[in-house]
C-alpha positions in Angstrom: -3.4 5.2 -1.3 0.1 3.8 -1.0 1.8 7.1 -1.6 -0.4 8.8 1.0 0.4 6.0 3.5 4.1 6.8 3.1 3.4 10.6 3.6 0.7 10.7 6.3 1.3 10.1 10.0 -0.3 6.8 11.0 -2.9 8.6 13.1 -4.0 10.9 10.3 -7.1 9.7 8.5 -7.1 9.1 4.7 -9.2 11.5 2.6 -12.8 10.5 2.6 -12.7 9.1 -1.0 -9.8 6.7 0.1 -11.3 5.8 3.5 -12.2 2.3 2.3 -8.5 1.4 2.4 -8.6 1.8 6.2 -11.4 -0.8 6.6 -10.3 -4.1 8.0 -11.3 -7.2 6.0 -12.6 -9.8 8.4 -10.0 -10.4 11.1 -7.1 -9.3 8.8 -5.5 -5.9 8.3 -6.7 -3.0 6.2 -4.8 -2.1 3.0 -3.2 0.8 4.8 -2.1 -1.3 7.7 -0.5 -3.8 5.3 1.6 -0.9 3.8 2.5 0.3 7.2 3.7 -3.2 8.2 5.8 -3.5 5.1 7.3 -0.1 5.8 8.1 -1.0 9.3 9.8 -4.3 8.1 12.0 -2.1 5.9 12.9 0.2 8.8 11.0 3.1 7.4 12.8 3.0 4.1 10.2 3.9 1.4 12.5 3.0 -1.5 13.3 -0.4 0.0 9.6 -1.1 0.6 8.7 -0.2 -3.0 11.5 -2.4 -4.3 10.4 -5.4 -2.3 6.8 -5.0 -3.3 7.8 -4.7 -7.0 10.0 -7.8 -6.7 7.2 -9.9 -5.1 4.5 -8.8 -7.5 4.1 -10.8 -10.7 4.0 -8.8 -13.9 0.7 -8.2 -15.7 0.0 -10.6 -18.5 -1.1 -7.5 -20.6 -0.3 -3.9 -20.2 -3.3 -2.6 -18.3 -3.0 0.8 -20.0 -3.2 -0.5 -23.6 -5.3 -3.6 -23.2 -8.6 -3.4 -25.1 
């Protein structure tokens, strides 16, 4: 979903199997809108947006790909 948000124009809908990311939660923003806001804060720089998200996201306690 994040990669498609970077690639698709804001007015283009997500594919149907990802459309739930466009639904607003309560009075908040949709997941897609949150990514678009972050991208805007980074002046459209995808690399900077990803870097900031990675820095602000805590590491997994366990590797999700190898956890039993």
